N, C-alpha and C positions, 0 to 999 in steps of 0.2 A: 503494500501500499504506499502510495507515495502522498506527501506533504506537501505542501507552498508553505514556502519560507512567509516569514511577518515580512509584511511590505509596509513602508509607511505612507499612513493615510492623506488622500488629498481634499484640499478643498473644494466646497462646490457648491454654488450658487442654487439657493430653492426658493421659492416663493411659497410664504407662508401669510396667511391672513393679508392678504393683498400686497404683501411687501416682502422686497425682496434683501434676504440673508445669506449670510456663509452659513455650513453645514460641515460635519467628514462625512467624506464621501468612500466609496469604496475603492481600495487600486486595483481590486482582481477583476473588475465590469467593465463593459465599455456598451453604451453610457455606464458613466459611475451613480450608483443610487447610492441614495443616504444611509448612514449606520446610526444606529439607535445605541445609547448609553445607558439601556439597564439589562445589558448581556444577553438580548435576546438575538437569537439565529436570523438573518435575512434572508429573503428568498434564495440565495445563492449558499447560503451555508457559512459566511463570514459574521465574526461577533469580534466587538470593539470590547479591550482590555486594557486596561491602566495598570500600572504597575510603580511604585514607589522605590526608589533605590537611595541606598545609604550605604556610602564607601566608609569602613572602618582600619584604621590605621593604627599598627601599635611599633614603631619607630621611638626610640630613645632621644634621638635629640630634634625632637618636636616639640614647640611650646605651646602650653594650651594658653590661649586668652584670657581664657577666664581667670583661673589662677597664679599661671605664670610657672606652674613646676610643669619639666619634662617627661616623656616617658606615661606609660600607661596605656590605655585605650581611648583612641581620639576618632573625629570623626570632621569634614573639613567641611566648613561656613565661611560667608559672605568676609567677613572679618579675619579669616587664619583659620587656626585649631582649636577643638575645644573638647575638654573628657566627655565623653558618653553619660558618666553618672553624675550626679551634684556637686562638682567638687570644692564648690565655693556657695552653701545655703545660702540666700536673699541675693544675691548679684545675678544680674539677665544682661546679656548681650541683645540688643536691639538689628535689625537688620536696617531702619530709618531711625531718625531721634525721633523720640516720640515730642508732644506737644506743650512745652514748659504751660503752668498755669497756678496765678498767683492765689488763686483757691485754695489750691492744692499743697501751695506753699503754707498759708494757715492751717489747713488741715493735719499735715505735719507736724505740727505744735499741737493738736489737742491728743486728751487722754488715751490710751489703746483701746477702753471700754466705749468709749463715747464713737470711735470710729468703728468698732465691732458691732455697736446699737445701729450707725447709720450706713455699713455694708457699703464703708469704701474703703478704698486700700492706697493713700499716699504714697508714691516714692520718691527717693531722692537719686535727680539725674547726674552722674557725674562723667568726665571726661577720664582718658583710659590712666592721666596719673593719678588722680582721686581728688581733682578738683570740682567744687559744688558747682553744676549749670545753672541747676534749677528743679523744679518737681513738678512732677505730675500724677495724673492718678494711673493703676497698676489695672489693665481692663482684665477681668477673668475669662 
C-alpha cells in the first residue's frame, strides 16, 4: 500500500456568505477544495492535522535567560534559551513588553488580601538588569 507524503496545504480563495475569503486548500486535488479544521475527512480522503513542536536542548554551555544558570533541559524562545521547569518562580519572560499602568502601580502597594478579594494580580516589569520599568497586570 503506497502512501502519499505530507504536502504543504495551499491557500485558495472561496466565497462565503457572498464575500471572498482565504481558506486552506487540498494540495492533492485539481481543482483544490477547502479542507476542514475539525479533523473530518474530505471526499478525496485528505484530512488536516496541526502539530506543535518544541525542540529540547541538553547543552552545558547554554545560559537560561530567566535564571542565568547553564546546563539542564532548555528550550529555545525568541529572546534566547530557558529551562523547561520553572527555574525562577515569579519571573516571566514576555514576547512583547506588557502595557504599563498607573493603576497597577497603585495596586502593587495594596495588601495581598485586598488583591485576592479583588481578583487582580499586579506585576512589576523590569529590564534584563533588574531595573524597574513600571507595573502592569498579569492576565490569567
